[in-house]
N, C-alpha and C positions, 0 to 999 in steps of 0.2 A: 504494500500500500504506500509505503514511504517513497519507493521508486516511481510509482505512478504519479504521486503528487509532485515530485521533483520534475518529472517529464512534462507535466501540464504547466508548471510555472515557467520552465525554460521555453516551452513552445509559445506560451502567451507573451513572454518577454521578447522573443524573436519576432513574432508577428507585430508587436507594438513598435519595435525598432524599424521594421520594414515600412510600416505605415507612416511613421514620422520621417524616415529617411527619404521616402518617395516624394515628399512635399518640399524638399529643399532644392535650391538652384545654385549651381556653381557660380562663383563670381565671374563676371565677364568684363572685358576691356574693349571700349570702343575707341578706335583710332580714326582720325581723319586728317587730311592735309588742307591747310588754308591756302588760298591763292593770294599770295602777297605781291604779285606783279604790280608795278605801278600802273596808274590809270590817268588818262587825260580826258577832259571834257571841255565844252565851249559855252560861253555866254555870248549870245549874238545880240547886237543892238537892234536889228530889224529883220523882217522876213526875207529880204533880198539876200542876206548873208546865210540863211539856212540852206540855200542851194549851192553855196560855194563848196569847192572840193578840198578835202584834207589830204595833203601830200606829206607823208612822214618818210624821211630819208629817200625821197624821190619816188616812193610807192604811193599810188592812189588808194586811200583807205576808205573812201566814200564821202558822203555829204556832211557838212557841219550839222545839219538837222538830225543826223543819226546819232550824234554824241552830245546832246544838249545837257547842260548841268542839271542835276536832279532827276533826270530821266534815264540816261544811259551814259556809258563811258567806253573809251577805247583802251583795252589792256595792252601794254607794250612791255618790252624787256627793259630792265634797268640799264642805265648808261647814258651816253651822249646821243642826242638826236637833232636833226634839222627838221623843223616844222614849217611848212608853207601852206597857206590857205589862199586859194585863187578862185576868182569868179570871172569867167570869160577869159580875157587876156590880162586881167588886172590882178596883181598880187595884193591881197588885203592884209595879210599878216605873214611875216617871216621871222623866225627866231631859232637860234641854236640854244639848246638847253640840256641840262643834266637832270636825271630823275632817278631816285633810288627805290629799292623795294619798299612796299607798304605805303607809298606816297600817292596822293591824289592831287592833281593840279588842274586848275581851270584857267583857260586862256580867254581873255575878254577881247572880243572882236568889235571894232568900231566902224 
């Protein structure tokens, strides 16, 4: 009888451990990579400027209206760049600048 009681206690203990152990979750680790590339955007004085073309290091990156401050920005690599904004044959803005990681810069076009 003593062996039977011991077996019942051990069995109940094991079932209890399994029930409790089944409800635990192993710790997890979430990793993500932040995009810290610099960004540039534009503040345009008028609607005529929205259609002007953005040329970064001689490459056409699209219209100024695609990168308006507060709405969108152009992610670029950190380093020195030459920015030219042109509308038709007229150069509206031209500047050589340096920008580092994690930096946001807004160019004001007049």
